[in-house]
C-alpha positions in Angstrom: 95.1 63.1 108.7 93.9 66.8 108.1 96.7 68.7 106.3 97.3 72.3 106.5 98.8 72.6 103.3 97.0 74.0 100.2 94.6 71.3 99.0 95.8 72.3 95.4 99.6 71.8 96.4 98.5 68.6 98.0 96.3 67.2 94.9 99.5 68.3 92.7 102.0 66.8 94.7 100.4 63.2 94.9 99.7 63.9 91.1 103.2 64.1 90.5 104.6 61.5 92.8 101.9 59.1 91.6 101.3 58.5 95.2 97.5 58.8 96.5 96.0 58.6 99.7 93.5 56.0 99.9 90.7 58.6 100.6 90.3 62.2 99.8 87.4 64.3 101.5 86.9 67.7 99.1 85.0 69.9 101.1 84.6 73.9 101.3 83.0 76.7 99.3 84.5 76.6 96.0 82.8 74.1 93.9 84.7 74.6 90.8 88.2 73.8 92.5 86.6 70.9 94.0 85.4 69.3 90.8 88.8 70.1 89.2 90.7 68.3 91.9 88.3 65.6 91.6 88.8 65.7 87.5 92.6 66.0 88.0 92.9 63.0 90.6 90.8 60.6 88.4 93.0 61.4 85.4 96.1 60.8 87.1 95.3 57.3 88.8 92.9 55.6 86.6 94.1 54.6 83.3 91.9 55.7 80.3 91.6 52.6 78.4 90.0 50.7 81.7 87.9 53.9 83.1 84.7 52.5 82.1 85.2 49.8 84.3 87.1 51.3 87.3 85.8 54.6 87.8 82.1 55.1 89.3 80.9 58.3 90.2 77.7 58.5 92.3 75.3 60.4 94.1 75.4 59.8 97.8 71.5 60.2 98.4 70.8 57.7 95.6 72.9 55.1 97.4 71.5 52.2 99.8 74.1 50.5 102.3 74.4 47.5 99.8 75.3 49.6 96.9 77.9 51.5 99.3 79.1 48.1 100.3 79.6 46.6 96.6 81.0 50.0 95.3 83.6 50.0 98.0 84.7 46.3 97.6 84.6 45.4 94.1 88.4 45.0 92.8 90.0 46.8 89.9 89.4 45.2 86.7 92.4 44.8 84.6 94.1 47.7 86.2 96.3 48.4 89.1 93.7 51.0 90.9 90.0 51.8 90.8 88.4 55.1 91.9 85.1 55.7 93.4 83.5 59.1 93.7 80.4 59.8 96.0 79.1 63.2 95.4 77.1 65.4 98.6 78.7 62.4 100.9 77.2 63.7 104.0 73.8 63.0 102.2 74.1 59.3 102.9 71.5 57.6 104.7 72.2 55.9 108.2 72.5 52.4 106.9 74.6 53.4 104.0 76.8 55.7 106.1 77.6 53.1 108.7 79.0 51.1 105.5 81.5 53.8 104.7 82.5 54.4 108.4 83.1 50.6 108.5 85.3 50.9 105.0 87.3 54.2 106.5 88.7 52.2 109.2 90.5 50.0 106.9 90.3 51.4 103.1 91.6 49.1 100.3 95.0 50.0 98.9 94.0 49.6 95.3 90.9 51.9 95.3 90.8 55.7 95.2 87.9 56.9 97.4 86.8 60.5 96.7 84.4 62.0 98.9 82.8 65.4 98.2 80.5 67.9 100.1 79.2 70.9 98.3 79.4 74.2 99.0 77.7 75.4 101.8 77.7 72.3 103.7 79.6 72.1 107.0 82.5 69.8 107.0 82.0 66.3 108.4 84.3 66.2 111.3 84.4 62.2 111.5 85.0 61.8 107.5 87.9 64.5 107.8 89.5 62.6 110.6 89.6 59.6 108.7 91.0 60.6 105.0 93.3 63.5 103.6 90.9 66.2 104.3 91.1 69.2 101.7 89.1 72.2 102.3 88.8 74.3 99.3 88.0 77.6 100.3 87.0 80.5 97.5 90.1 82.2 96.2 90.9 85.7 97.1 90.4 88.3 94.4 94.1 88.5 94.1 94.7 84.8 93.8 91.5 84.7 91.0 93.5 87.1 89.2 96.3 85.0 88.6 94.2 81.7 88.2 93.0 83.7 85.1 96.4 83.8 83.6 97.2 80.6 84.7 93.8 78.8 83.2 94.2 80.9 80.0 97.8 79.5 79.4 97.7 76.1 80.7 94.2 75.1 80.2 93.6 77.2 77.0 97.1 77.4 75.6 96.2 81.4 75.0 98.1 84.4 76.6 95.8 86.9 78.4 97.3 90.5 78.6 97.2 92.0 82.3 94.5 95.0 81.5 92.7 92.0 79.8 92.8 89.9 82.7 91.7 93.1 84.9 89.0 93.7 82.8 87.6 90.3 82.8 87.8 90.1 86.2 85.8 93.5 86.7 82.9 92.4 84.6 82.5 89.1 85.8 83.7 88.8 89.4 85.4 86.0 91.0 83.0 83.2 90.2 85.6 80.5 88.9 82.7 78.7 86.8 81.7 81.9 85.2 85.1 83.2 84.6 86.1 79.5 82.9 83.0 80.0 80.5 84.2 83.5 79.5 87.7 82.5 79.2 86.8 79.8 76.7 84.4 82.1 74.8 87.4 84.7 74.7 89.8 82.2 73.5 87.9 80.9 70.9 87.3 84.6 69.7 91.3 85.5 69.7 92.1 82.3 67.7 89.9 82.9 65.0 91.1 86.6 64.9 94.8 86.2 65.1 97.6 84.0 65.5 101.0 84.5 67.0 104.0 83.6 65.0 105.8 80.2 65.2 108.0 80.0 68.2 105.8 80.7 71.0 105.8 77.8 72.6 102.2 76.3 73.1 100.4 79.7 73.3 98.3 80.1 70.1 96.8 83.6 70.3 96.5 86.5 72.7 93.1 87.8 74.5 93.6 91.3 74.8 91.0 94.3 75.8 89.4 94.2 72.6 89.0 90.5 72.8 87.2 90.9 76.2 85.2 93.6 75.4 83.8 92.2 72.2 83.0 88.7 73.8 81.9 90.0 77.4 80.0 93.4 76.0 81.9 95.4 78.3 84.5 98.5 78.0 87.3 99.6 80.0 85.8 102.7 81.9 82.5 101.3 82.3 82.8 98.5 85.0 81.3 98.3 88.2 84.8 99.2 89.7 84.9 102.4 87.6 81.6 103.2 89.2 83.0 102.5 92.7 86.1 104.6 92.1 84.1 107.6 90.7 81.9 107.5 93.8 84.9 107.3 96.3 86.3 110.4 94.8 82.9 111.9 94.8 82.6 112.5 91.1 79.2 112.9 90.5 78.9 113.4 86.6 81.1 110.3 86.2 78.9 108.3 88.7 75.8 109.1 87.3 77.1 108.4 83.6 78.2 104.9 84.8 75.0 103.7 86.4 72.9 102.5 83.2 76.5 101.0 81.9 76.8 99.1 85.0 73.3 97.9 85.2 73.0 97.0 81.7 75.7 94.6 81.9 74.9 90.9 82.3 74.7 89.4 85.8 74.9 92.8 87.9 72.1 93.9 89.8 71.4 97.1 91.6 71.7 95.2 95.0 75.0 93.7 94.0 76.2 97.1 93.4 75.1 98.5 96.9 76.9 95.7 98.3 80.3 96.6 96.8 79.3 100.3 97.5 79.0 99.3 101.1 81.9 97.3 101.8 83.9 100.5 100.1 82.1 102.5 102.8 82.8 100.5 105.7 86.5 100.4 104.3 86.6 104.1 103.9 85.3 104.8 107.3 88.2 102.4 108.7 90.7 104.2 106.8 88.8 107.5 108.1 89.3 106.1 111.9 92.9 104.8 111.2 93.8 108.5 110.2 92.3 110.1 113.0 93.9 107.5 115.3 97.5 108.7 113.9 98.1 106.3 111.1 100.4 108.2 108.2 99.0 107.9 104.9 101.5 105.5 103.6 100.5 102.8 106.1 96.9 102.9 104.6 97.3 100.1 102.0 98.6 97.8 104.4 95.6 98.7 106.9 93.2 98.7 104.1 94.4 95.3 103.1 94.3 93.7 106.5 90.7 95.0 106.9 89.5 93.1 103.5 91.3 89.9 104.7 90.0 89.8 108.3 86.2 91.0 107.0 86.1 88.8 103.7 84.4 91.8 101.8 84.4 91.9 98.0 85.3 95.2 96.6 85.1 94.1 93.0 88.9 93.9 92.2 91.7 92.5 93.9 92.3 94.0 97.5 95.8 95.3 96.8 94.1 97.6 94.1 91.1 98.4 96.3 93.6 99.4 99.2 95.7 101.5 96.9 92.1 103.3 95.3 90.9 104.1 98.7 94.1 105.4 100.0 93.9 108.1 97.5 90.8 109.2 98.4 90.4 109.1 102.1 91.3 112.3 102.9 88.1 113.7 101.1 85.8 111.3 103.6 85.2 112.9 107.1 83.8 110.2 109.9 80.4 112.1 109.6 80.3 111.5 106.1 81.0 108.1 106.0 78.5 107.7 108.9 75.6 109.2 106.6 77.2 107.2 103.4 76.2 103.9 105.3 73.0 105.4 106.5 72.1 106.1 102.5 73.3 102.4 101.7 71.2 100.7 104.4 68.1 102.7 103.1 68.9 102.1 99.4 69.1 98.4 99.9 65.9 98.2 102.0 64.5 100.0 99.2 65.7 97.5 96.3 64.5 94.7 98.2 61.0 96.4 98.4 60.5 97.4 94.9 60.7 96.2 91.2 63.2 96.1 89.1 62.0 98.8 86.9 62.9 101.3 90.0 66.1 99.7 90.3 68.2 102.2 88.3 66.3 105.0 90.0 67.1 103.9 93.2 70.7 103.7 92.5 70.8 107.1 90.8 69.9 108.9 93.7 72.1 106.7 96.2 75.2 107.7 94.1 74.2 111.4 94.0 73.9 111.2 97.5 77.1 109.6 98.3 78.8 112.0 95.8 77.4 114.9 97.7 79.2 114.2 101.0 82.3 116.3 100.0 79.8 119.4 99.7 78.0 118.5 103.2 81.4 118.4 104.7 82.5 121.9 103.3 79.4 123.9 104.1 
């Protein structure tokens, strides 16, 4: 019963048609999207007035066989449908799992069973084959950018400017839980500071650059992405100035910065190799995009934006400078994992200076 369609489309199609599979298995590495899908399915299938009687959400490791049997055999009360959610379903004990397997052979038509596995858990093949299996993989950076706009408009009823969405993603990254939290703060700030004229539909205010800067504590031009770009174009003065700004931002560590710099260095090495193989410069954006799609690396921004930025600087990097850059990054990574936090800025500063010296070494 597994589907190739996007899990989000499957869920929305079920909600719109009011036709639900008896069992859904939600797995994959994006817990935020899974939680949202569970919430949407429950809201659409269970009458709010009888939800207290007809919705059970339990952790699988707390259930024995008798509890599983009772939860799955209880009929709806004063309603057409009942819902049961088992979180961390693969943690069921042997006897409890046997009861679930028995149920999956003949699931009840008046019960919606949602089986959820947490991120990092291997999908259970037996459960997947006996259910509507939905794998929630992390969104690509491009899709995260679109998600920011969609979440702001549909959930928070505010508009977010394109440059504000860009800055927010650069500051926070691709963690949807954290993005949702920061968007909620930005929406509250915007609603308190500005109101759109009537006639703007359901959108009540706009999240702009100033709003993101005030709430998240970061200004345009001082993000990790700006540091990456300065290093890529070997602008030592700009890069050195940005190190302290970047490390002063919440939840940004030197190790994370080195990981993104490493992704960029591998990409530039790849781009240099493609140019040396005769690929014209105007083909590099597609080449970089394919590289990121295959490797899954996170360049600190949507892949298309990273590909465009790297295309502009590839000619400044030789194969030898790329190789040296990767060696410096490995040394910095090892040093950061074997040092105190107080030395992290010094290590990153030295790394940035070394990376920005590549052009001079090439010209020598």
